[in-house]
C-alpha positions in Angstrom: -16.2 20.4 45.6 -14.3 17.8 43.7 -15.2 16.1 40.4 -15.3 12.3 40.0 -14.9 10.6 36.7 -16.4 7.1 36.7 -15.6 4.4 34.1 -18.3 1.7 34.3 -17.4 -1.5 32.5 -20.9 -2.3 31.4 -24.5 -1.0 31.2 -25.4 -2.8 34.5 -22.7 -0.8 36.3 -23.7 2.5 34.6 -27.3 1.9 35.7 -26.2 1.2 39.3 -24.1 4.3 39.5 -26.8 6.5 38.1 -29.3 5.1 40.5 -27.0 5.7 43.5 -26.4 9.3 42.5 -30.0 10.0 41.9 -30.9 8.5 45.3 -28.3 10.8 46.9 -29.6 13.8 44.8 -26.0 14.3 43.4 -25.9 16.2 40.1 -24.0 14.4 37.2 -23.4 14.7 33.6 -23.2 11.9 31.0 -20.8 12.1 28.1 -20.6 9.6 25.3 -17.3 8.3 24.2 -16.1 9.8 20.9 -14.7 6.5 19.9 -16.4 3.7 17.8 -17.0 0.8 20.3 -15.6 -1.8 17.7 -12.4 0.2 17.6 -12.1 0.4 21.3 -12.7 -3.4 21.6 -10.0 -4.1 19.0 -7.5 -1.9 20.9 -8.4 -3.7 24.2 -8.0 -7.1 22.5 -4.5 -6.1 21.2 -3.4 -4.8 24.6 -4.4 -8.1 26.2 -2.5 -10.0 23.6 0.6 -8.0 24.1 0.3 -8.5 27.9 0.2 -12.2 27.2 3.2 -12.0 25.0 1.5 -12.6 21.8 3.4 -10.1 19.7 5.4 -10.0 16.5 8.7 -8.1 16.4 10.2 -6.6 13.3 13.7 -5.4 12.5 14.3 -2.0 10.9 14.9 -3.6 7.5 11.7 -5.7 7.8 9.7 -2.6 8.6 11.3 -0.7 5.7 10.3 -3.6 3.4 6.7 -3.4 4.8 6.6 0.3 4.0 7.6 0.1 0.3 
């Protein structure tokens, strides 16, 4: 049989998926994310900002100055 990996967006979706699987008598395993939820939220926010063009570009010399 195949394995499905499900990524619910919130607790409500997770509960619904679990309820369906239990009702169908389908075995499943739960695995917690190894990442801090605040860190994940910050990364998602940054990705959304980049998608909307809210980015700052630096030249090589500007980056070199930042790393001094």
